[in-house]
N, C-alpha and C positions, 0 to 999 in steps of 0.2 A: 423431959421430951422424949421420945421415941425414936428407933430408928425409922420407922414406918412414917414418921412427920414429915420424914427428909424426901421420901421417896412416896410421897402421893401420885404422883403425875405419871402414869405410862410411859418407858421411855424403854430404848431398845436396848439387849443385852449383846454386849460382843466378848465372844468367847475363844479355845482354840482347843483341838483336838491334841491328845497326848502324842500321835503320832507325826503331826505335821512338823514341820522343818521352823528353827528358830527365826529365819527369815522371812516365814510367811505370818508369823505370830508377832514379830517385829515392824511386818508390813501395815497390819490391821490396827496395832497400837497407834502408829502416828498418823495411820490414816483418820482415824475415829477420836485422835487427841485423848487416848485414855495410859493408867499407866499401869495397868493392869489386866490380864483376863483371865479369868477362872476356864480351867483344861477338865476338859471331859475326856471319858473313855465311853464310847455311843451315848449312853446317857445319862452316866456315874461321875457326878464330879469326884475328880481324882486329885487334882493340885492347883495352884496358880502358878501362874509366869509375871513377874514383875521386870520393871526396867531394871531394877537392882539383879536381877537373874542373868536377862540379859546382858549388862556390863559386866557381871562374873563371867559369863560362857566367852566373851572376846576377851578378856584379858588373860584366860587361861588358853585361847590360842583356838578355840572350838571354831570348826566350819559353820559358819550360821546356815549354810545352803543345805549342807548335809546332814545336822547335829536334829537330835527330832526333839520337841520342847519336852519331854516326859525326862532327858538326861538333865534340866536345870531346874524346874519349876520346884516349887514347894510342895513336897507331897502332902494331903489328907490336911488341909489348910482347918484352922480353926475356923467357925463359921459362926452368923451372929441369926439369930432369928431378927422378924419385925417388931417384936414387941421390947426387944432388948434397949435398955436405957441407953441414952447417948456418952453418959458418962462410963458407963461397964463397958460402952465399946472403947472410949476413949483411954481407960485403962488397961483392957485388953493390947490395944495396938503397942501403948508403951510397954507395956511387960515383956510381948511379945516382938517389938524390934522391927513393926511391921508398919505401913499405911494404907492396907487395904487390906478387907475383909468381906468375904463371900456372906451375902443373907439371903438365909435359905426357909424355907414356908413348907411343911408337909413333905419336907424331903426334896423340896424343887427347889432350884434358885430365881430369886426374884430379885436382885441387886447388887453391887458392891457397892459397899461402903468406905470413901476415903477420908483420910485425913483431914483433906480440902473439903470435904463435906463438914466436918464437925468443926472447922474453922471457922465457914461460914455460917453454920448454927447459931454462934454466939450473937447474933444480928449487929457485928461491928463492935460489940463492947468490947473493954479490955483497955 
């Protein structure tokens, strides 16, 4: 099974800009109930900000209203292609210790694969 098999239906992608604040990113993540936002500088994917990153920022005493996303995002994230196998995606997540990977096709963000997507893909087997 491929990544594209899970993301067949068009859906809205939620992202952040590198210069916006942690507070703005956290609010967007909470509102849309997502655990990660790909981060852009203009049209260029430059990172990903996750719940873990936000937790680290708070634990370190960062001011969420004044700290830019770029200070705590994971820069230059590993990405998947739509034709990546789900087993490969799961291996990458385990290897990197992450729960979200951006999906890029022809240099354009087309989705974000989460560990939850992978867990749901096994059809309840297990």
